[in-house]
C-alpha positions as CSV (number, residue, x, y, z in Angstrom):
1,M,27.5,3.7,-10.6
2,L,30.6,4.4,-8.4
3,R,30.4,3.4,-4.8
4,S,32.6,4.3,-1.9
5,P,35.2,1.8,-0.8
6,M,33.3,1.2,2.5
7,V,30.1,0.4,0.7
8,W,32.0,-1.8,-1.8
9,V,33.6,-3.8,1.0
10,W,30.1,-4.4,2.4
11,L,28.8,-5.5,-1.0
12,V,31.5,-8.0,-1.3
13,A,30.9,-9.2,2.2
14,T,27.2,-9.8,1.6
15,G,27.7,-11.4,-1.8
16,C,26.4,-8.5,-3.9
17,A,29.8,-8.2,-5.5
18,P,32.4,-10.9,-6.2
19,A,35.5,-11.1,-4.0
20,G,38.4,-9.5,-5.7
21,A,36.3,-7.0,-7.6
22,E,37.6,-3.4,-7.7
23,V,35.7,-0.3,-6.6
24,G,33.9,1.1,-9.7
25,D,33.2,-2.4,-11.2
26,D,29.5,-3.1,-11.0
27,P,28.8,-6.5,-12.5
28,Y,26.0,-7.0,-10.0
29,G,24.3,-3.7,-10.4
30,E,20.8,-5.1,-9.7
31,C,21.8,-6.0,-6.2
32,V,21.2,-2.6,-4.7
33,H,20.0,-3.3,-1.2
34,Y,22.5,-1.1,0.5
35,S,21.9,1.7,2.9
36,T,23.5,3.0,6.0
37,D,22.3,0.0,8.0
38,P,24.6,-3.1,7.5
39,E,22.2,-5.3,9.4
40,L,19.3,-4.4,7.2
41,D,21.5,-4.8,4.1
42,A,22.4,-8.3,5.0
43,F,18.8,-9.2,5.9
44,L,17.5,-8.0,2.5
45,A,20.4,-9.6,0.5
46,E,19.8,-13.0,2.1
47,R,16.1,-12.8,1.2
48,E,16.3,-11.4,-2.2
49,A,15.7,-14.7,-4.0
50,A,12.7,-15.4,-1.7
51,Y,11.3,-12.0,-2.5
52,Q,11.6,-12.5,-6.2
53,R,9.8,-15.8,-6.0
54,A,7.1,-14.3,-3.8
55,V,6.4,-11.3,-5.9
56,E,6.4,-13.2,-9.2
57,R,3.9,-15.8,-7.8
58,A,1.8,-12.9,-6.5
59,A,1.8,-11.2,-9.9
60,R,0.5,-14.3,-11.6
61,W,-2.3,-14.6,-9.0
62,V,-3.3,-11.0,-9.4
63,L,-3.4,-11.2,-13.2
64,A,-5.6,-14.3,-13.1
65,L,-8.1,-12.6,-10.8
66,E,-11.4,-11.8,-12.4
67,L,-13.3,-8.8,-11.1
68,D,-16.5,-7.1,-12.5
69,P,-17.3,-4.1,-10.3
70,V,-20.9,-3.9,-11.8
71,A,-21.6,-7.6,-11.1
72,L,-20.3,-7.7,-7.6
73,P,-23.0,-7.5,-4.9
74,A,-23.0,-4.4,-2.6
75,H,-21.7,-6.4,0.4
76,A,-18.5,-7.0,-1.5
77,K,-17.9,-3.2,-1.7
78,P,-17.3,-3.3,-5.5
79,K,-15.6,0.0,-5.9
80,K,-13.2,-0.7,-3.1
81,R,-12.3,-4.0,-4.7
82,L,-11.8,-2.3,-8.1
83,G,-9.5,0.2,-6.4
84,E,-7.5,-2.5,-4.7
85,L,-7.0,-4.4,-8.0
86,V,-6.1,-1.3,-10.0
87,D,-3.7,-0.2,-7.3
88,V,-1.8,-3.4,-7.2
89,L,-1.6,-3.8,-11.0
90,I,-0.1,-0.3,-11.3
91,R,2.4,-1.1,-8.5
92,L,3.5,-4.2,-10.3
93,H,3.7,-2.3,-13.6
94,D,5.7,0.5,-12.1
95,D,8.1,-1.8,-10.3
96,G,8.8,-3.9,-13.3
97,V,7.2,-7.1,-12.0
98,G,5.7,-9.0,-14.9
99,D,5.1,-8.0,-18.4
100,P,4.3,-4.3,-18.5
101,E,2.2,-4.5,-21.6
102,V,0.0,-7.2,-20.1
103,L,-0.3,-5.3,-16.9
104,R,-1.2,-2.0,-18.7
105,A,-3.8,-3.9,-20.8
106,R,-5.4,-5.3,-17.7
107,V,-5.6,-1.9,-16.1
108,E,-7.1,-0.4,-19.2
109,Q,-9.6,-3.3,-19.4
110,L,-10.7,-2.5,-15.8
111,A,-11.0,1.2,-16.7
112,R,-13.5,0.3,-19.4
113,A,-15.8,-1.2,-16.8
114,T,-16.3,2.4,-15.5
115,D,-18.0,3.3,-18.8
116,D,-21.0,1.2,-17.8
117,P,-23.7,3.6,-16.4
118,A,-24.5,1.0,-13.8
119,Y,-21.1,1.6,-12.2
120,H,-22.0,5.2,-11.5
121,D,-24.8,4.5,-9.0
122,M,-23.5,6.7,-6.2
123,L,-26.6,8.9,-6.2
124,D,-28.9,5.9,-6.0
125,V,-27.4,3.6,-3.3
126,D,-28.3,4.0,0.4
127,D,-26.1,5.8,2.8
128,V,-24.4,2.7,4.1
129,V,-23.3,1.5,0.7
130,F,-22.4,5.1,-0.3
131,K,-20.1,5.5,2.7
132,Q,-18.5,2.1,2.1
133,N,-17.6,3.0,-1.5
134,A,-17.2,6.8,-1.7
135,T,-13.5,7.0,-0.9
136,S,-12.7,4.2,-3.4
137,Y,-15.0,5.8,-6.0
138,L,-12.7,8.8,-6.1
139,R,-9.5,6.7,-5.6
140,V,-10.2,4.5,-8.7
141,A,-10.4,7.6,-10.9
142,Y,-7.4,9.1,-9.2
143,L,-5.3,6.1,-9.8
144,L,-6.4,5.6,-13.4
145,E,-5.8,9.2,-14.4
146,R,-2.3,9.1,-12.8
147,F,-1.7,6.0,-14.9
148,G,-2.5,8.0,-18.0
149,V,-6.1,6.9,-18.6
150,E,-8.5,9.7,-19.6
151,L,-11.9,9.5,-17.9
152,P,-14.1,12.4,-19.0
153,R,-17.3,10.5,-18.2
154,Y,-16.0,9.6,-14.7
155,R,-15.1,13.2,-14.0
156,R,-18.6,14.3,-14.9
157,E,-20.1,11.7,-12.6
158,I,-17.8,12.8,-9.7
159,A,-19.0,16.4,-10.2
160,R,-22.6,15.1,-9.9
161,V,-21.9,13.2,-6.7
162,H,-19.9,16.0,-5.2
163,P,-22.8,17.4,-3.0
164,R,-23.4,14.0,-1.5
165,L,-19.8,13.6,-0.7
166,D,-19.8,16.9,1.0
167,A,-22.8,15.9,3.1
168,H,-21.1,12.8,4.3
169,M,-17.8,14.5,5.2
170,P,-18.6,15.4,8.8
171,S,-19.1,11.7,9.6
172,R,-15.7,10.7,8.1
173,G,-12.7,9.8,10.3
174,A,-9.5,11.7,10.3
175,H,-7.6,9.6,7.8
176,Q,-10.6,9.5,5.5
177,R,-10.8,13.2,5.5
178,G,-7.1,13.4,4.8
179,A,-7.5,11.1,1.8
180,F,-10.5,13.1,0.5
181,H,-8.4,16.3,0.7
182,T,-6.0,14.7,-1.8
183,Y,-8.8,13.5,-4.1
184,Y,-10.7,16.8,-3.9
185,A,-7.5,18.7,-4.9
186,H,-6.9,16.3,-7.8
187,F,-10.4,16.7,-9.2
188,G,-10.7,20.4,-8.5
189,L,-13.6,20.0,-6.0
190,K,-14.3,22.7,-3.4
191,E,-14.0,21.3,0.1
192,P,-17.0,21.7,2.4
193,F,-14.6,22.7,5.2
194,P,-10.8,22.5,5.5
195,L,-9.8,18.8,5.2
196,K,-6.0,19.2,5.1
197,G,-5.6,19.3,8.9
198,A,-7.8,16.3,9.6
199,L,-5.0,14.1,10.9
200,E,-4.6,16.5,13.8
201,A,-7.6,14.7,15.3
202,G,-6.3,11.2,14.7
203,L,-5.1,8.5,17.1
204,L,-1.4,9.4,16.5
205,A,-2.0,13.1,17.3
206,Q,-4.0,12.1,20.4
207,R,-1.1,9.9,21.6
208,A,-3.4,6.9,22.0
209,D,-1.7,4.0,23.8
210,P,-0.8,1.4,21.2
211,A,-1.0,-1.4,23.8
212,R,-4.7,-0.7,24.2
213,M,-5.5,-0.4,20.5
214,D,-7.8,-3.0,18.9
215,R,-7.6,-4.1,15.3
216,L,-9.7,-1.2,13.9
217,D,-7.5,1.3,15.8
218,A,-4.4,-0.3,14.3
219,Y,-5.9,0.1,10.8
220,S,-6.7,3.7,11.5
221,V,-3.1,4.3,12.5
222,T,-1.7,2.8,9.3
223,H,-4.1,4.9,7.2
224,E,-3.2,8.0,9.1
225,I,0.4,7.3,8.0
226,F,-0.6,6.3,4.5
227,V,-2.3,9.6,3.7
228,P,0.7,12.0,4.0
229,F,2.9,9.6,2.0
230,D,0.2,9.2,-0.7
231,F,0.0,5.5,0.0
232,G,3.7,5.1,-0.8
233,E,3.9,7.3,-3.9
234,D,5.6,10.1,-2.0
235,L,8.4,8.5,-0.1
236,D,10.2,11.8,0.4
237,A,7.4,13.3,2.5
238,E,8.5,14.4,6.0
239,P,5.2,15.0,7.9
240,Y,6.6,14.6,11.4
241,D,8.8,16.6,13.6
242,A,11.3,14.8,15.9
243,E,8.9,14.4,18.8
244,A,6.1,13.1,16.6
245,L,8.4,10.8,14.8
246,A,9.6,9.2,18.0
247,W,6.0,8.5,19.0
248,V,5.1,7.1,15.6
249,R,8.1,4.7,15.8
250,H,7.0,3.6,19.2
251,V,3.4,3.0,18.1
252,L,4.5,1.1,15.0
253,A,6.9,-1.1,16.9
254,V,4.3,-2.1,19.5
255,L,1.6,-2.7,16.9
256,T,3.9,-4.8,14.6
257,D,5.0,-7.0,17.5
258,T,1.3,-7.5,18.5
259,W,0.0,-8.4,15.0
260,V,3.0,-10.5,14.0
261,A,2.4,-12.6,17.2
262,K,-1.3,-12.9,16.2
263,G,-0.4,-14.0,12.7
264,D,-2.3,-11.4,10.8
265,P,-0.5,-10.8,7.4
266,D,-3.0,-8.2,6.3
267,L,-2.3,-5.8,9.2
268,V,1.3,-6.7,9.4
269,A,1.8,-5.8,5.7
270,E,0.3,-2.3,6.3
271,L,2.5,-1.8,9.4
272,V,5.6,-2.9,7.4
273,S,4.8,-0.3,4.7
274,C,4.3,2.4,7.4
275,L,7.7,1.5,9.0
276,R,9.2,2.0,5.5
277,F,7.4,5.2,4.9
278,V,8.7,6.8,8.1
279,R,12.1,5.3,7.6
280,A,12.0,3.3,10.8
281,T,13.8,0.5,9.0
282,D,16.4,0.2,11.7
283,L,13.8,-1.2,14.1
284,P,13.8,-5.0,14.4
285,Q,10.1,-5.0,13.9
286,Y,10.6,-4.0,10.3
287,R,12.6,-7.2,9.6
288,R,10.2,-9.4,11.6
289,G,7.3,-8.1,9.6
290,I,9.0,-8.8,6.2
291,E,10.0,-12.2,7.4
292,M,6.5,-13.1,8.3
293,L,5.2,-12.0,4.9
294,L,7.8,-14.1,3.1
295,L,6.9,-17.1,5.1
296,T,3.1,-16.9,5.0
297,Q,2.4,-16.7,1.2
298,A,0.1,-19.4,-0.1
299,E,1.4,-21.6,-2.9
300,D,-0.8,-20.1,-5.5
301,G,0.6,-16.6,-4.7
302,H,-2.0,-14.9,-2.5
303,W,-1.8,-14.0,1.2
304,G,-4.4,-14.6,3.9
305,D,-6.5,-17.6,5.0
306,Y,-10.2,-16.7,4.9
307,E,-11.7,-20.1,4.3
308,R,-13.8,-19.5,7.5
309,F,-15.8,-16.9,5.5
310,R,-16.5,-19.1,2.5
311,R,-19.8,-20.5,3.8
312,R,-21.1,-16.9,4.1
313,D,-19.4,-15.3,1.1
314,G,-18.8,-18.1,-1.3
315,D,-16.5,-17.3,-4.1
316,H,-16.5,-13.6,-3.2
317,V,-14.0,-14.5,-0.5
318,T,-11.2,-14.0,-3.0
319,V,-12.1,-10.4,-3.9
320,K,-13.4,-9.4,-0.5
321,Y,-10.4,-10.6,1.6
322,E,-7.6,-12.3,-0.3
323,L,-7.2,-9.4,-2.8
324,H,-6.7,-6.8,-0.1
325,T,-4.2,-8.9,1.9
326,T,-2.3,-9.7,-1.3
327,S,-2.2,-6.2,-2.5
328,V,-0.9,-4.8,0.8
329,A,1.7,-7.6,1.1
330,I,3.0,-6.7,-2.4
331,D,3.1,-3.0,-1.4
332,A,5.1,-3.8,1.7
333,L,7.6,-6.2,0.0
334,T,8.2,-4.0,-3.0
335,A,8.8,-1.0,-0.7
336,A,11.4,-3.0,1.1
337,F,13.2,-4.7,-1.8
338,H,12.6,-2.8,-5.0
339,P,15.6,-0.7,-6.0
340,D,13.7,2.6,-6.6
341,R,12.2,2.3,-3.1
342,N,15.1,1.2,-1.0
343,R,18.2,2.6,-2.6
344,A,20.5,4.4,-0.2
345,L,17.8,4.3,2.5
346,A,18.9,6.0,5.6
347,P,16.8,5.3,8.7
348,V,15.5,8.5,10.3
349,V,16.0,8.3,14.1
350,P,14.8,11.3,16.1
């Protein structure tokens, strides 16, 4: 790959190319953390080795995790946990972290768990359990099919549960309706009413003050951003005009500062991903969030300290809490460092 003289000088200065190298030489082709932001380039280059160690440890932790969605109790939200594990395994596979054959085999093993009739209990559970698992029930099938797994039985079961999904839709929040719009379109389901414009009723559209948002509000904001970017699969999406983008940047900056200060890696990881999705990578909060994630990983590879819940949840703490925090941390870090996600990243400043 040929690079301009200006970019090449910067690569030499940051150690991504050896001094004395000529433009056009590319002996360090894997060091691709260059954009139009020299400060971000330097930050990422300095932390490349730390990122590699973190994501490799995390991959080992994820692969060692056992999860049986049929055996998990209802309070653990089994379909949600299955969706989280499938999602992060596919992310690691697609980003070349770990052995791709091992990762694919693990995804396919998890897919086989959905062949168990007990997994498809969505018409039998009460309304609370149904609501807790409905989005993930569709998301698991959505992720697996996009990964190339054929699920004829699963599709038939989704068709059976379709009326109950419709009946619950009026009680869903804005970002949830937006996600259902994506899944309904994928599975060819008729919407009970238009779901596409659901985010127009969200916290961002309402211009809610981020300084007054609680933790649940902050999660709602991140998911309102996740939906139009398909949870990071569509990084080229441009859902905001200049005025809306300026507001989104402000909200994310305030929330990231708040939750970095509170030491919450789960929420910080989601906010870092959102900053990347909207290309607000010029903001100092983006670097602060990444730095926090790199510094708070446990030695065994997971993120999040949830020992306070162990008396109540026992060994389910791992899949109920640590899995989600680890998966969103991996998402945030790969979005920042992985070549296919950061190459030639130009911040969008309204």
